[in-house]
N, C-alpha and C positions, 0 to 999 in steps of 0.2 A: 825073767825075760823084759826085754825092753819096750814098750810104749811107745810108739812115735805119731805126733801131730799132723797128718799130712794137711799144709791147707792148701787152701786149691781157688780161684776166683773162676766161679760159673763155669767150673770143667778144668779148665788148666791149672796143673799143678805149682804151685810155687819153685821155683828153683832152688832155693836153700832148702829146700824140704830135702834134696839127694843126701843133700852136706850133714843134715841132720841124722838120716838114719844110715850115715856111712859113721858117725862119731856114737851112735847109738850100737852100730854092727860092733866098733872099737871095744864096746864094755863088755855084750853079751851079746855071740852070734845068734841069739834064738831072739829077735827083733819082730814084732807088729806093726803095723801102721793103721790108723783110724781116720777113712773119711766122712765128713758131718756134711749131712744135703745129699740124696738122691739126685734122681729126676729132674724132682722140681726146680732144683739151683744149678739147674745142666751139667748135672755131672752123669757119663758115661762111666759106670760102676765099674766095667770089664776091663777097659781101657787104660783104666786109672791104675786101675788092682795091676797091669799088665808094666807098668811105668815102675810103681812103684818094688814090682819085684825083682827088676834089674840091678835094684839097688840095698837090696837084702831083704825085702820084707818076705816072710815066712806066713802070713798068715795080711788079708788086707781085710779090716772091720770098716761097713760101711754103717752113719749111722742116719734110721731115714728121720725125721724128723716131720710131722704133720705141720703143714703151714710152712715152711722152710724154704726161702724161694730165691734168698740172697744171705750175705754175713750177716748174721746175729750170735753175739758170741756167748751173751750168757748160757745160749741154749746149746753150741756148740759147748760149750763145757761142763753142762750136765752131761751128756752123751759120754765126754771121757770121764766123767764120776764113773758112772754106769757099767763102764768097758774096765775102769782099774779094780772096782770090787770084783767083776766075774773071770776076769784074769789072772789077778795076782800080781800085775807087774810090781817090779823093783823099782824102775821109775818110769816117768811119762816125759818127754823128751820134745822138741820143736825146735826147731829155726825162731834164732832172736830176732823176728821183723813186728812191726808195730800189732800185728795180728796176733803172732804166735804167743808173745808177752803177754796180750789182752786176756785173751782162750784163758792161757794156763795160768794169770792170775785171776782170774774168776775160781780153776780147778780149788786151787791155794785156800783160796777164803770158803770156796763154801766146803775143802775136808779140813780144814781147820792145822793147814800144812805152811810150813814155810815154803817160800819159792825164791831162786836162783836166779840172777837173766844172766846173760852175757857171758855164759862160761866158754871157758878155753878146756880145759880139763874136769873131767870127775872119776876120783876111785871110791867106788863104792865100798863099804864098811863102815864101823862104828867106832867113830865116826865117817860120815863119809867127807873125802877130802875132793875140796872144791877150789880150780884157781880160773880167776872169774876177769873179765874186762870192768875196767873204773876209767874214769874222766876219758872218755871216748877210744878207750885201747889204746892209753898213751903210761897207764899203770895197772898192774898186775899182782890182784889179790888175793892170799890164799886164807881159804875158808875152812872152820870143818862146820857142817851142818848133821843135825841130829833128826831122823827123822824115820820112818817107817817105811817111807815112800819118795825116791827123789825127785820134787819138779823142778826144770831147769830149763833153759834154752840155748841154744847152742851162737855163740858170735859170728856173724859175717863172715865167712871166706877163713875163718880160723880151723876150716878142718875141709878137702878136696872131695868132691863127691866122686868117688868111685865103685864102679859097677862091679855087683858082687850076686849073679842070677841067684834066687831062690824061688822057691814054689808058688806063691803069692796067692795062696788060696782066701777065694773070698769068699765072706762072710756077711749077710746082710740083718739087721734088729733095726727094731722101732722105736728108738727112745723117749722115754717119759720128760717129756719138758710140758709148762702149764703154757698158757697165754703172758705170765709175767716174764717168763724167762723170755718173750718174743718179743716185748716192748721193746725194746732197743735195737735195730736191724734195719738195713739198709730197704728202703724201702725204692728210690729212683736214683737213676743217675743221671745227670745232668752235663749235656755235651758227648758226642758219639765218640768211639775210640780213634784215635785218625793210623792204628795200623801202624807196620810197620815194624822196627826191634827196640823194645824194652829195654829200659836200664840196665837190667839184672843181670838179662842175656848177650845185651851188646857188647863186643870184639871193641868196639873204635868209641870215646865218647868226647864231644867237641863240648867244651862245658866257658858255660862265659857268668862273667862276676858284676858285680856294681863297674867297671871299667868299659862295661860295654856300652855304654852311656844314656841306653834306655832299650825297650820293644824293640827295633830298627833294627838297632844293632845286631841282635841276635837270625837275622835275615840268611846272612853268611855262612852264621856258624851250622845254619843249615844245610844251606851249599856246601860247606865241607865234608858234614855228616855227611848228608848223601851220597856225595864223589866217593867215600872210602866207606860205605855200608853201614853207617850208624848212624848214632843217637845223639840228639842234642842233650845236655846235663845245663845245673845249671847253681847257684848258691841259694841260700838263707833270706841273703837283703833283697834277690833277687825277685822271688819269689812273692817275699814281702809289699815289694814296692808293685806288684801287678803283674810285672814285663812275661811272668814264666806262671804256668800250673805248678802246683805245688807234685804233683809227679814225677816233675827233671829233677825233683830237687836233690840234689847230691849231699851228703853229712848223716850227722849223729841222728840227727831230725826226721832227714830223710831217709834214700836209699843207698844203704853202703857196696859197693861196686869193685868188681875187679879187673877190667878188661883189658886185653892184652896193649890197647894205647889210650890215654888219658891224656886231651891236649887242654890244656886250663889257659884262658884268655881273658887277662884283667879282673884276676882271683887274686886277692893278696894273703892268703892263706890259715882263715881263721881256723882254731883247732876243732872246730863242730866241720868242719869243710872237708880238712885233714884226717879225721876218722871216717869218713866218705871213699876218699879215695886211696886210702894209703896202702891198698892191697893190689893197685895198679901195676902189672908190670913194665912199662914204660908211660913215665910222666912227665910231659911238657909242657914250660910255664914261657906263657909271651904276658910281659909286664913292664912298664915305664919304669918300674922301681927295681935295681936291682938289688936289693936289702929286702923285698919283700919278703914273709916266711915262707909261703910255698918254694923262693927260689932255691932255699936249703935242702927240700925234701925232692924235687926237681931232678929227671937223670942228665935231662938239655933243658936251657934256657937262653931265651931269646930277652932280649932290653929293648923293648923297642914300644911304640903305639901300635896298637892291635889295627888302630882305623888303618896302617899302613903296611904293615908286615902278613894281616891275613887277605888282601888278594891277591899278595906274593903267592902266597900258601896253594892260594883255590887256583891260580893260574896255571903252577908248579904242577898240582893233582892232573888238573885235566889236560897237561900235556903230557904227561905221562903215560894217556889213557889212548891217546890221538895216532 
């Protein structure tokens, strides 16, 4: 049996979880999911269980934790350890997101088992044969892992989420967690969400790099993204400079995306950024440097100044809608 950690943010399930469920289902059709934090964390258990059931979850466990109101990685890990013991699962799988990796790393440390991140494939055996991503997905590593339980995360967008409706039987339990386990947790969020389309679910992403010149350069990217029903992304350099929030960062240390269209504006194409957008169905790059690295990865390139080209792009989009 496969156990999948279904990460959610105040009740909204991370879309990468559906990829992890599909991945686990390919290993063993007997898949169970676990959600941590009940109503206190903004979770509608019945609704969430129905979503997970659409992707093959036979049983959905909901771990109620006293005092759990937002993300608390060690407390979540304690709940998962409890379930590993009670269910006898062969493997614990999660999406390779910042939270998925953090929680499963805690589980591995608590249970003294190896943890394998960014997996493309797993063959259960003795030893388990695993193929995982290294160097931001530019290298595939084949490893043999010896453990009674596989603890692993799935490389984002390496498995397409495919529905396979299952029972999704809801089972709730109260996890045994100490105050120490809740010492590290989210206690407040500064800055309200602007709403709209998020990076993981966006079909169109209009992304900017250092070549946008400053925070004011992103105004036109917002206009283009809005006109196309998409959202704005950016590079690590941009967030480090404080031009845009980290939530918009695409890359190895940001969000890995797979939109239908990725418009890269003033982005040179550092390895870390390409790791985040390499799964885009169509990538268009605009850059003054025809030899920029990203040009070698783009489906279409435009050599020129973004300040001159983007207004023309916006005008054409608006004209096509009039």
